[in-house]
N, C-alpha and C positions, 0 to 999 in steps of 0.2 A: 438226562446227563451221560454226557462221554465216559467212557471209562476213562480217559488219561487225566480227565478233570478229578474226577472221584478219588483216584490213587493219588495224584498228586496234593489234594487235600489230606488224603491221609497222612504222606509223607510231612508236609509243614507242620499238620497237628503235633504227630510223634516228635519231629524237630523242634518243636515250641516246649512240647512236655520235658524233654532233654534238655533243655537250657535251665531249667527247673528244678530238675532231680542230676544231681551231677553222678548217675551211677552207669551211665555209658551202658545204658539199657533201651531205652528208646531210641536209643541212635540205629542201631542194629533197623528197627522196625520200619525207621525214615527213611532209608539207603534201601529200603528191598521194595519200600514203596514207591520212591523215585526210579528205580530201576524196571517198575510193573506201568509206570507212568509211560514210560521210553517204550517198552514194548508193546503199550498199548496203543499205540500208533499205526501199529501193522496189524494187530486183531484188536478186534471190541469184547470178544468173546468170554464172558466174565468166568465161564467154565472152563478156561484153560490161566488164566491173568490169577486166580484168586489159590491155585496150587501153587502156582512159581511163588506168588507172596509168600505163601506160606515155606515153601520147601527153603526161600531164600533167606527169611527173616531167622529159620532152626539153623541155614549154614551159619549167617552173620554172627546168629549167637554163640556158634558153639566154636567157631575161628576166628573172628574181629575183634569179639567184645575182649581175649584174653591177651591181645594185643595191643588194646586201647587202655586198658586198665593201667594206672602205674602205680606200680606195688612202691610202698616207701622205700623197701629193707635196700632198694637197687639206687636209690638218689642219695648223692654223696652230703645231702645237708642233712640228713637222718641218720647216717651211720654212727655207730659208738666213737668209730674215732673222732669225728668233726664235735662231735661233743665234749672228747677231752679235750682238745685245744685250748 
């Protein structure tokens, strides 16, 4: 099986799991899998692609997850001023 198919399946599975869990955790793996699927069109070497997938997953968890999580304190709907009115 080609490497791009493997990483595309990983990305799709992680995206489907993300739909059922609203934590924005598996979305990071889905994006990393999609990026590795594109990169695997250049090389089919798993010794290169698996470390790239791992590094991208860690980077997306550290930097992308805080940006995608919505903090209810920042929403106007949940502030105490909106509750008083």
